[in-house]
All heavy atoms as an XYZ file, in Angstrom:
766
protein
N    -125.360     56.561      8.375
C    -126.510     55.725      8.631
C    -126.085     54.509      9.449
O    -125.176     53.775      9.048
C    -127.119     55.299      7.302
C    -128.396     54.556      7.415
S    -129.143     54.571      5.769
C    -130.262     53.284      5.919
N    -126.720     54.269     10.591
C    -126.312     53.147     11.439
C    -126.575     51.799     10.772
O    -127.563     51.609     10.079
C    -127.178     53.289     12.690
C    -127.974     54.521     12.540
C    -127.780     55.055     11.169
N    -125.666     50.894     11.024
C    -125.773     49.532     10.479
C    -126.686     48.711     11.387
O    -126.469     48.609     12.584
C    -124.375     48.914     10.415
C    -124.362     47.475     10.059
N    -124.662     47.030      8.797
C    -124.100     46.370     10.796
C    -124.582     45.707      8.787
N    -124.241     45.293      9.996
N    -127.719     48.105     10.820
C    -128.634     47.267     11.601
C    -128.035     45.870     11.745
O    -127.580     45.271     10.776
C    -129.987     47.187     10.906
C    -131.024     46.524     11.766
C    -132.427     46.813     11.295
O    -132.652     47.881     10.725
O    -133.283     45.953     11.508
N    -128.027     45.335     12.982
C    -127.433     44.006     13.187
C    -128.229     42.919     12.478
O    -129.442     43.022     12.321
C    -127.478     43.816     14.700
C    -128.479     44.780     15.207
C    -128.570     45.900     14.198
N    -127.528     41.872     12.092
C    -128.188     40.735     11.444
C    -128.999     39.961     12.479
O    -128.809     40.103     13.687
C    -127.145     39.771     10.850
O    -126.354     39.239     11.916
C    -126.278     40.446      9.807
N    -129.891     39.134     11.993
C    -130.670     38.240     12.858
C    -129.718     37.387     13.696
O    -129.887     37.232     14.897
C    -131.575     37.362     11.993
C    -132.470     36.436     12.790
C    -133.764     36.821     13.098
C    -132.037     35.190     13.207
C    -134.610     35.970     13.818
C    -132.863     34.345     13.932
C    -134.148     34.740     14.229
O    -134.969     33.903     14.950
N    -128.694     36.844     13.047
C    -127.741     35.987     13.740
C    -126.995     36.716     14.849
O    -126.763     36.156     15.921
N    -126.626     37.967     14.619
C    -125.922     38.741     15.643
C    -126.820     38.982     16.849
O    -126.383     38.869     17.998
C    -125.443     40.069     15.061
N    -128.082     39.288     16.605
C    -129.028     39.501     17.700
C    -129.242     38.193     18.458
O    -129.253     38.163     19.695
C    -130.366     40.075     17.172
C    -131.401     40.156     18.277
C    -130.153     41.445     16.549
N    -129.369     37.086     17.729
C    -129.537     35.769     18.342
C    -128.365     35.449     19.268
O    -128.549     35.074     20.427
C    -129.678     34.705     17.241
C    -129.696     33.296     17.750
C    -130.839     32.763     18.312
C    -128.563     32.499     17.650
C    -130.858     31.453     18.786
C    -128.565     31.197     18.113
C    -129.722     30.676     18.683
N    -127.143     35.591     18.766
C    -125.952     35.271     19.554
C    -125.845     36.192     20.764
O    -125.546     35.738     21.876
C    -124.675     35.342     18.681
C    -123.413     35.305     19.534
C    -124.662     34.199     17.672
N    -126.105     37.472     20.592
C    -126.046     38.426     21.702
C    -127.012     38.032     22.810
O    -126.636     37.985     23.993
C    -126.346     39.853     21.210
O    -125.351     40.225     20.250
C    -126.349     40.849     22.346
N    -128.238     37.729     22.453
C    -129.232     37.348     23.453
C    -128.904     36.000     24.095
O    -129.069     35.831     25.305
C    -130.642     37.330     22.857
C    -131.219     38.687     22.718
N    -131.801     39.374     23.760
C    -131.278     39.516     21.658
C    -132.198     40.556     23.350
N    -131.889     40.667     22.073
N    -128.431     35.064     23.307
C    -128.082     33.748     23.845
C    -126.954     33.861     24.872
O    -127.023     33.258     25.936
C    -127.684     32.804     22.706
C    -127.444     31.353     23.071
C    -128.682     30.725     23.695
C    -127.027     30.575     21.836
N    -125.948     34.657     24.573
C    -124.839     34.799     25.513
C    -125.243     35.597     26.750
O    -124.767     35.312     27.852
C    -123.595     35.416     24.849
O    -123.936     36.655     24.246
C    -123.025     34.486     23.809
N    -126.131     36.554     26.603
C    -126.627     37.288     27.778
C    -127.424     36.367     28.694
O    -127.281     36.410     29.916
C    -127.522     38.450     27.355
C    -126.785     39.667     26.904
C    -127.766     40.772     26.557
C    -127.068     41.952     25.958
N    -128.020     42.994     25.530
N    -128.274     35.546     28.119
C    -129.091     34.634     28.915
C    -128.242     33.602     29.640
O    -128.518     33.251     30.783
C    -130.118     33.925     28.020
C    -131.234     34.798     27.473
C    -132.004     34.046     26.393
C    -132.169     35.241     28.588
N    -127.221     33.106     28.976
C    -126.388     32.067     29.559
C    -125.268     32.594     30.425
O    -124.657     31.848     31.170
N    -124.969     33.867     30.295
C    -123.895     34.529     31.051
C    -122.526     33.898     30.818
O    -121.606     34.123     31.574
C    -124.218     34.566     32.539
C    -125.428     35.388     32.846
C    -125.551     35.617     34.338
N    -126.775     36.340     34.606
C    -127.861     35.822     35.153
N    -127.870     34.554     35.497
N    -128.924     36.555     35.370
N    -122.417     33.087     29.825
C    -121.147     32.519     29.396
C    -121.348     32.002     27.972
O    -122.459     31.975     27.472
C    -120.684     31.402     30.328
C    -121.634     30.252     30.402
N    -122.803     30.307     31.098
C    -121.593     29.026     29.849
C    -123.446     29.156     30.980
N    -122.725     28.366     30.223
N    -120.278     31.629     27.332
C    -120.374     31.203     25.936
C    -119.828     29.787     25.779
O    -118.661     29.607     25.466
C    -119.613     32.183     25.013
C    -119.813     31.811     23.556
C    -120.054     33.603     25.256
N    -120.658     28.776     26.046
C    -120.185     27.400     25.917
C    -120.328     26.871     24.489
O    -120.734     25.743     24.277
C    -121.115     26.650     26.875
C    -122.395     27.390     26.759
C    -122.000     28.842     26.591
N    -120.011     27.707     23.525
C    -120.168     27.327     22.127
C    -118.865     27.590     21.396
O    -118.071     28.445     21.780
C    -121.294     28.118     21.461
C    -122.573     28.076     22.257
C    -123.022     29.194     22.937
C    -123.302     26.901     22.356
C    -124.192     29.140     23.688
C    -124.466     26.847     23.109
C    -124.898     27.969     23.775
O    -126.038     27.923     24.520
N    -118.665     26.902     20.340
C    -117.498     27.072     19.500
C    -117.486     28.495     18.924
O    -118.444     28.926     18.295
C    -117.567     26.020     18.393
C    -116.411     26.076     17.457
O    -116.282     27.014     16.687
N    -115.577     25.059     17.513
N    -116.390     29.216     19.141
C    -116.272     30.610     18.713
C    -116.479     30.761     17.202
O    -117.157     31.685     16.756
C    -114.900     31.155     19.114
C    -114.656     32.569     18.656
C    -115.206     33.641     19.354
C    -113.890     32.840     17.526
C    -114.997     34.943     18.939
C    -113.676     34.127     17.102
C    -114.226     35.180     17.820
O    -114.017     36.460     17.392
N    -115.920     29.877     16.433
C    -116.042     29.954     14.973
C    -117.508     29.841     14.542
O    -117.958     30.565     13.661
C    -115.208     28.869     14.309
C    -115.193     28.970     12.798
C    -114.273     27.934     12.179
O    -113.652     27.127     12.867
N    -114.188     27.954     10.861
N    -118.262     28.953     15.186
C    -119.691     28.833     14.890
C    -120.416     30.133     15.190
O    -121.263     30.576     14.419
C    -120.337     27.727     15.721
C    -120.014     26.331     15.230
O    -119.408     26.195     14.155
O    -120.376     25.381     15.936
N    -120.099     30.738     16.336
C    -120.771     31.982     16.715
C    -120.491     33.089     15.710
O    -121.391     33.862     15.369
C    -120.350     32.418     18.115
C    -120.793     31.515     19.255
C    -120.298     32.058     20.584
C    -122.301     31.357     19.282
N    -119.267     33.166     15.226
C    -118.936     34.188     14.233
C    -119.697     33.940     12.934
O    -120.177     34.875     12.298
C    -117.421     34.223     13.981
C    -116.624     34.676     15.185
C    -117.135     35.979     15.764
O    -117.268     36.974     15.080
N    -117.446     35.964     17.045
N    -119.817     32.695     12.556
C    -120.558     32.336     11.342
C    -122.033     32.696     11.500
O    -122.638     33.299     10.617
C    -120.399     30.843     11.069
C    -121.061     30.366      9.806
C    -120.851     28.862      9.578
O    -120.102     28.203     10.289
N    -121.536     28.335      8.586
N    -122.613     32.347     12.639
C    -124.026     32.621     12.899
C    -124.286     34.121     12.939
O    -125.295     34.602     12.420
C    -124.493     31.944     14.209
C    -125.864     32.445     14.643
C    -124.516     30.434     14.027
N    -123.383     34.883     13.529
C    -123.554     36.334     13.633
C    -123.752     36.996     12.271
O    -124.441     37.999     12.165
C    -122.349     36.982     14.321
C    -122.363     36.868     15.802
C    -121.161     37.620     16.373
C    -121.167     37.653     17.859
N    -120.031     38.427     18.376
N    -123.152     36.436     11.249
C    -123.230     37.024      9.914
C    -124.510     36.648      9.163
O    -124.798     37.202      8.105
C    -122.016     36.589      9.096
N    -125.308     35.745      9.709
C    -126.459     35.208      8.988
C    -127.740     36.011      9.176
O    -127.988     36.561     10.233
C    -126.733     33.775      9.440
C    -125.669     32.805      9.066
S    -126.127     31.145      9.634
C    -124.674     30.239      9.176
N    -128.525     35.978      8.129
C    -129.881     36.515      8.205
C    -130.773     35.432      8.814
O    -130.335     34.303      9.028
C    -130.398     36.859      6.801
O    -130.584     35.666      6.045
N    -132.015     35.767      9.049
C    -132.966     34.802      9.605
C    -133.109     33.588      8.676
O    -133.047     32.448      9.121
C    -134.318     35.480      9.822
C    -135.331     34.619     10.534
C    -136.592     35.399     10.898
O    -136.760     36.542     10.521
N    -137.467     34.762     11.642
N    -133.276     33.830      7.395
C    -133.440     32.737      6.436
C    -132.170     31.891      6.332
O    -132.246     30.657      6.255
C    -133.811     33.293      5.063
N    -131.004     32.539      6.346
C    -129.745     31.794      6.261
C    -129.550     30.895      7.485
O    -129.139     29.746      7.349
C    -128.570     32.762      6.145
C    -128.510     33.477      4.814
C    -127.518     34.618      4.806
O    -127.256     35.224      5.871
O    -127.012     34.923      3.701
N    -129.855     31.419      8.658
C    -129.708     30.624      9.876
C    -130.682     29.447      9.877
O    -130.316     28.322     10.202
C    -129.903     31.499     11.114
C    -129.712     30.813     12.475
C    -128.352     30.126     12.566
C    -129.894     31.816     13.594
N    -131.907     29.685      9.467
C    -132.902     28.612      9.400
C    -132.467     27.528      8.413
O    -132.596     26.331      8.695
C    -134.264     29.181      9.022
N    -131.926     27.926      7.275
C    -131.460     26.963      6.280
C    -130.232     26.196      6.766
O    -130.091     25.009      6.510
C    -131.143     27.658      4.955
C    -132.393     28.095      4.220
O    -133.506     27.618      4.564
O    -132.279     28.938      3.305
N    -129.335     26.882      7.471
C    -128.100     26.267      7.975
C    -128.410     25.141      8.952
O    -127.793     24.087      8.919
C    -127.246     27.345      8.639
C    -125.946     26.890      9.205
C    -124.843     26.441      8.505
C    -125.567     26.845     10.584
N    -123.824     26.137      9.370
C    -124.238     26.377     10.660
C    -126.217     27.170     11.764
C    -123.553     26.220     11.853
C    -125.544     27.028     12.958
C    -124.224     26.553     13.001
N    -129.388     25.342      9.787
C    -129.710     24.370     10.824
C    -130.718     23.318     10.360
O    -130.845     22.265     10.957
C    -130.219     25.100     12.099
C    -130.274     24.174     13.318
C    -131.578     25.697     11.887
C    -128.951     23.808     13.848
N    -131.404     23.584      9.271
C    -132.508     22.734      8.815
C    -132.130     21.264      8.636
O    -132.880     20.372      9.030
C    -133.070     23.281      7.508
C    -134.331     22.617      7.057
C    -134.842     23.300      5.804
C    -136.165     22.753      5.377
N    -136.661     23.453      4.187
N    -130.975     20.992      8.066
C    -130.562     19.610      7.813
C    -130.349     18.806      9.076
O    -130.633     17.614      9.126
N    -129.850     19.456     10.124
C    -129.560     18.775     11.377
C    -130.718     18.822     12.362
O    -130.864     17.947     13.199
C    -128.335     19.413     12.044
C    -127.057     19.248     11.267
C    -126.598     17.805     11.217
O    -126.752     17.087     12.212
O    -126.087     17.400     10.168
N    -131.508     19.870     12.276
C    -132.515     20.089     13.298
C    -133.701     20.872     12.735
O    -133.767     22.085     12.849
C    -131.876     20.830     14.469
S    -132.974     21.029     15.843
N    -134.621     20.164     12.153
C    -135.777     20.791     11.504
C    -136.627     21.583     12.499
O    -137.113     22.656     12.192
C    -136.615     19.720     10.820
C    -137.745     20.270      9.998
C    -138.406     19.141      9.205
N    -138.850     19.560      7.926
C    -138.114     19.834      6.864
N    -136.821     19.766      6.932
N    -138.642     20.201      5.724
N    -136.789     21.069     13.717
C    -137.616     21.749     14.711
C    -137.054     23.133     15.047
O    -137.788     24.111     15.116
C    -137.712     20.915     15.989
C    -138.608     21.550     17.036
C    -138.662     20.753     18.337
O    -138.261     19.582     18.359
O    -139.122     21.335     19.325
N    -135.738     23.219     15.238
C    -135.171     24.524     15.557
C    -135.186     25.442     14.345
O    -135.335     26.662     14.486
C    -133.765     24.422     16.137
C    -133.281     25.753     16.613
C    -133.906     26.390     17.678
C    -132.253     26.405     15.977
C    -133.505     27.643     18.105
C    -131.836     27.656     16.394
C    -132.458     28.271     17.463
N    -135.068     24.896     13.161
C    -135.180     25.702     11.950
C    -136.537     26.411     11.920
O    -136.630     27.589     11.574
C    -135.013     24.818     10.715
O    -135.172     25.563      9.537
N    -137.575     25.698     12.318
C    -138.912     26.292     12.377
C    -139.005     27.355     13.471
O    -139.666     28.376     13.289
C    -139.955     25.201     12.583
C    -140.080     24.293     11.373
C    -140.903     23.048     11.617
O    -141.506     22.908     12.706
O    -140.941     22.195     10.709
N    -138.317     27.133     14.587
C    -138.277     28.143     15.656
C    -137.664     29.433     15.113
O    -138.172     30.529     15.361
C    -137.488     27.622     16.885
C    -137.187     28.744     17.872
C    -138.247     26.499     17.569
N    -136.581     29.304     14.364
C    -135.911     30.475     13.777
C    -136.847     31.190     12.809
O    -136.999     32.399     12.857
C    -134.621     30.049     13.035
C    -133.574     29.555     14.019
C    -134.079     31.184     12.176
C    -132.956     30.605     14.885
N    -137.482     30.433     11.930
C    -138.373     31.043     10.932
C    -139.584     31.734     11.558
O    -140.077     32.719     11.033
C    -138.857     29.995      9.949
C    -137.801     29.547      8.991
C    -138.408     28.858      7.784
N    -137.396     28.231      6.989
C    -136.636     28.859      6.102
N    -136.755     30.137      5.930
N    -135.726     28.199      5.408
N    -140.058     31.223     12.694
C    -141.302     31.711     13.291
C    -141.125     32.751     14.392
O    -142.121     33.259     14.904
C    -142.100     30.538     13.867
C    -142.534     29.543     12.801
O    -142.532     29.902     11.611
O    -142.862     28.403     13.161
N    -139.886     33.041     14.798
C    -139.676     33.906     15.953
C    -138.582     34.938     15.724
O    -137.637     34.694     14.973
C    -139.269     33.054     17.171
C    -140.374     32.151     17.626
O    -141.329     32.602     18.231
N    -140.265     30.864     17.307
N    -138.690     36.057     16.447
C    -137.588     37.024     16.436
C    -136.354     36.389     17.080
O    -136.460     35.412     17.836
C    -138.099     38.192     17.284
C    -139.543     37.947     17.522
C    -139.818     36.501     17.237
N    -135.194     36.946     16.821
C    -133.932     36.383     17.301
C    -133.876     36.270     18.818
O    -133.393     35.256     19.348
C    -132.765     37.233     16.800
N    -134.382     37.269     19.534
C    -134.314     37.206     20.993
C    -135.203     36.099     21.553
O    -134.851     35.426     22.522
C    -134.645     38.555     21.632
C    -136.000     39.104     21.225
O    -136.536     38.722     20.164
O    -136.534     39.952     21.977
N    -136.325     35.853     20.928
C    -137.225     34.774     21.365
C    -136.587     33.421     21.057
O    -136.612     32.514     21.901
C    -138.610     34.904     20.688
C    -139.487     33.705     21.009
C    -139.286     36.202     21.115
N    -135.999     33.269     19.881
C    -135.329     32.009     19.524
C    -134.180     31.722     20.495
O    -133.997     30.583     20.926
C    -134.822     32.070     18.087
N    -133.427     32.746     20.860
C    -132.334     32.576     21.818
C    -132.880     32.131     23.175
O    -132.300     31.266     23.833
C    -131.537     33.866     21.961
N    -133.991     32.711     23.595
C    -134.600     32.329     24.878
C    -135.063     30.876     24.846
O    -134.927     30.155     25.842
C    -135.762     33.261     25.208
N    -135.586     30.439     23.718
C    -136.029     29.047     23.583
C    -134.841     28.101     23.720
O    -134.914     27.095     24.431
C    -136.787     28.846     22.252
C    -138.128     29.593     22.294
C    -136.988     27.357     21.953
C    -138.840     29.694     20.958
N    -133.728     28.422     23.065
C    -132.519     27.595     23.175
C    -132.037     27.576     24.624
O    -131.731     26.515     25.179
C    -131.403     28.114     22.245
C    -130.077     27.420     22.541
C    -131.788     27.918     20.795
N    -131.984     28.743     25.237
C    -131.518     28.834     26.623
C    -132.412     28.010     27.553
O    -131.905     27.269     28.407
C    -131.497     30.297     27.061
C    -131.152     30.466     28.502
N    -129.880     30.263     28.977
C    -131.913     30.792     29.568
C    -129.877     30.469     30.280
N    -131.096     30.790     30.667
N    -133.720     28.110     27.387
C    -134.654     27.366     28.234
C    -134.513     25.861     28.037
O    -134.542     25.094     29.003
C    -136.093     27.811     27.993
C    -136.344     29.213     28.486
O    -135.617     29.726     29.346
N    -137.362     29.861     27.949
N    -134.360     25.422     26.799
C    -134.177     23.982     26.533
C    -132.907     23.480     27.191
O    -132.868     22.396     27.769
C    -134.096     23.715     25.021
C    -135.391     23.789     24.286
C    -136.140     22.446     24.414
N    -137.396     22.513     23.732
C    -137.688     21.856     22.618
N    -136.805     21.068     22.061
N    -138.871     21.977     22.066
N    -131.867     24.288     27.098
C    -130.582     23.912     27.681
C    -130.681     23.845     29.206
O    -130.149     22.927     29.829
C    -129.526     24.923     27.260
C    -128.142     24.435     27.456
C    -127.218     25.198     26.515
N    -126.019     24.446     26.376
C    -124.989     24.566     27.199
N    -125.023     25.410     28.179
N    -123.919     23.820     27.019
N    -131.382     24.803     29.798
C    -131.561     24.819     31.260
C    -132.382     23.620     31.716
O    -132.064     22.997     32.741
C    -132.227     26.123     31.680
N    -133.426     23.273     30.963
C    -134.246     22.105     31.293
C    -133.403     20.838     31.241
O    -133.505     19.966     32.108
C    -135.415     21.977     30.311
C    -136.485     23.029     30.478
C    -137.482     23.041     29.325
O    -137.389     22.180     28.405
O    -138.339     23.930     29.322
N    -132.570     20.732     30.219
C    -131.732     19.551     30.067
C    -130.720     19.476     31.207
O    -130.494     18.403     31.778
C    -131.006     19.576     28.721
C    -130.168     18.354     28.476
S    -129.400     18.405     26.855
C    -130.803     17.914     25.872
N    -130.128     20.584     31.565
C    -129.145     20.605     32.651
C    -129.796     20.243     33.981
O    -129.194     19.553     34.799
C    -128.499     21.982     32.738
N    -131.026     20.703     34.187
C    -131.734     20.410     35.436
C    -132.103     18.931     35.529
O    -132.040     18.336     36.600
C    -132.983     21.268     35.551
N    -132.475     18.335     34.413
C    -132.888     16.939     34.430
C    -131.701     15.978     34.475
O    -131.799     14.901     35.045
C    -133.773     16.618     33.231
O    -133.032     16.686     32.036
N    -130.602     16.379     33.869
C    -129.418     15.519     33.839
C    -128.172     16.381     33.689
O    -127.730     16.639     32.566
C    -129.516     14.532     32.689
O    -128.347     13.772     32.585
N    -127.588     16.825     34.792
C    -126.409     17.687     34.710
C    -125.270     17.088     33.880
O    -124.555     17.815     33.213
C    -125.989     17.853     36.172
C    -127.223     17.601     36.955
C    -127.997     16.578     36.166
N    -125.128     15.798     33.879
C    -124.060     15.165     33.103
C    -124.303     15.276     31.601
O    -123.366     15.262     30.819
C    -123.932     13.702     33.489
N    -125.558     15.409     31.197
C    -125.883     15.475     29.770
C    -125.585     16.830     29.171
O    -125.495     16.972     27.960
C    -127.344     15.144     29.553
N    -125.438     17.835     29.993
C    -125.236     19.195     29.497
C    -123.854     19.674     29.916
O    -123.653     20.068     31.058
C    -126.319     20.102     30.061
S    -126.330     21.721     29.309
N    -122.919     19.634     29.013
C    -121.555     20.035     29.325
C    -121.390     21.525     29.075
O    -120.883     21.956     28.051
C    -120.548     19.230     28.486
O    -120.892     19.400     27.113
C    -120.564     17.763     28.845
N    -121.797     22.336     30.032
C    -121.854     23.787     29.883
C    -120.486     24.437     29.759
O    -120.380     25.535     29.246
C    -122.605     24.391     31.068
N    -119.455     23.803     30.215
C    -118.168     24.475     30.258
C    -117.296     24.236     29.016
O    -116.288     24.874     28.863
C    -117.399     24.056     31.510
C    -118.164     24.272     32.799
C    -118.748     25.678     32.942
O    -118.079     26.662     32.577
O    -119.888     25.781     33.413
N    -117.681     23.323     28.151
C    -116.839     23.071     26.983
C    -117.389     23.796     25.759
O    -118.544     24.159     25.709
C    -116.717     21.576     26.719
S    -118.238     20.805     26.225
N    -116.533     24.015     24.795
C    -116.934     24.728     23.583
C    -117.541     23.743     22.592
O    -116.856     23.095     21.824
C    -115.739     25.428     22.967
N    -118.838     23.626     22.633
C    -119.552     22.715     21.743
C    -119.838     23.392     20.412
O    -120.135     24.578     20.366
C    -120.894     22.329     22.359
C    -120.875     21.515     23.637
C    -122.285     21.389     24.189
C    -120.275     20.160     23.384
N    -119.819     22.637     19.326
C    -120.298     23.201     18.077
C    -121.779     23.542     18.240
O    -122.562     22.731     18.734
C    -120.093     22.083     17.059
C    -119.059     21.195     17.672
C    -119.283     21.291     19.152
N    -122.159     24.746     17.879
C    -123.531     25.203     18.063
C    -124.520     24.305     17.330
O    -125.573     23.966     17.868
C    -123.669     26.652     17.592
C    -125.012     27.316     17.829
C    -125.368     27.342     19.313
C    -125.026     28.720     17.272
N    -124.190     23.892     16.132
C    -125.069     23.030     15.355
C    -125.323     21.714     16.092
O    -126.453     21.253     16.183
C    -124.455     22.766     13.983
C    -125.286     21.997     12.977
C    -126.561     22.770     12.640
C    -124.492     21.768     11.710
N    -124.268     21.146     16.663
C    -124.393     19.890     17.406
C    -125.273     20.084     18.645
O    -126.135     19.255     18.944
C    -123.006     19.416     17.827
C    -122.977     18.144     18.636
C    -121.566     17.793     19.059
O    -120.644     17.921     18.244
O    -121.395     17.376     20.219
N    -125.067     21.175     19.347
C    -125.872     21.442     20.538
C    -127.336     21.621     20.190
O    -128.217     21.040     20.832
C    -125.366     22.694     21.257
C    -126.218     23.109     22.445
C    -126.107     22.101     23.585
C    -125.836     24.496     22.921
N    -127.634     22.397     19.158
C    -129.024     22.629     18.776
C    -129.697     21.336     18.350
O    -130.847     21.075     18.727
C    -129.098     23.671     17.661
C    -128.673     25.082     18.067
C    -128.605     25.982     16.838
C    -129.559     25.668     19.121
N    -128.999     20.520     17.590
C    -129.565     19.240     17.165
C    -129.853     18.367     18.377
O    -130.893     17.700     18.432
C    -128.615     18.537     16.206
N    -128.975     18.402     19.373
C    -129.181     17.607     20.588
C    -130.366     18.123     21.399
O    -131.177     17.353     21.887
C    -127.906     17.630     21.430
C    -127.961     16.789     22.645
N    -128.033     15.413     22.605
C    -127.976     17.129     23.953
C    -128.078     14.941     23.830
N    -128.062     15.956     24.672
N    -130.468     19.434     21.534
C    -131.539     20.034     22.328
C    -132.921     19.842     21.720
O    -133.911     19.733     22.428
C    -131.305     21.536     22.518
C    -130.132     21.960     23.388
C    -129.994     23.468     23.381
C    -130.277     21.439     24.797
N    -132.981     19.820     20.403
C    -134.279     19.791     19.730
C    -134.585     18.455     19.067
O    -135.508     18.359     18.284
C    -134.374     20.930     18.715
C    -134.468     22.267     19.376
C    -133.324     22.972     19.694
C    -135.699     22.810     19.709
C    -133.407     24.213     20.335
C    -135.791     24.025     20.341
C    -134.641     24.732     20.655
N    -133.815     17.418     19.396
C    -134.113     16.115     18.794
C    -134.990     15.289     19.705
O    -135.188     15.555     20.835
C    -132.816     15.367     18.506
O    -132.097     15.147     19.688
């Protein structure tokens, strides 16, 4: 019987496909990959309530697209504010994008 991927694994897969690179801390991505939708929403809730609601209300691929779009908007408005090439903690990035 095939193993169905977790919400977190689908989220990370779509996020990396959209960005065509992985400017996130590898350890965070591995942690997120193992999470269910509820676990991911709870993990981010303390730092970023708005994104927690995005996770709860959307499929993983849609949530990943929202993160990617926010990041692209931020990079377009202020390239210095978006450090795409460094490995940022995912939690820190999400809190920054959605605050």
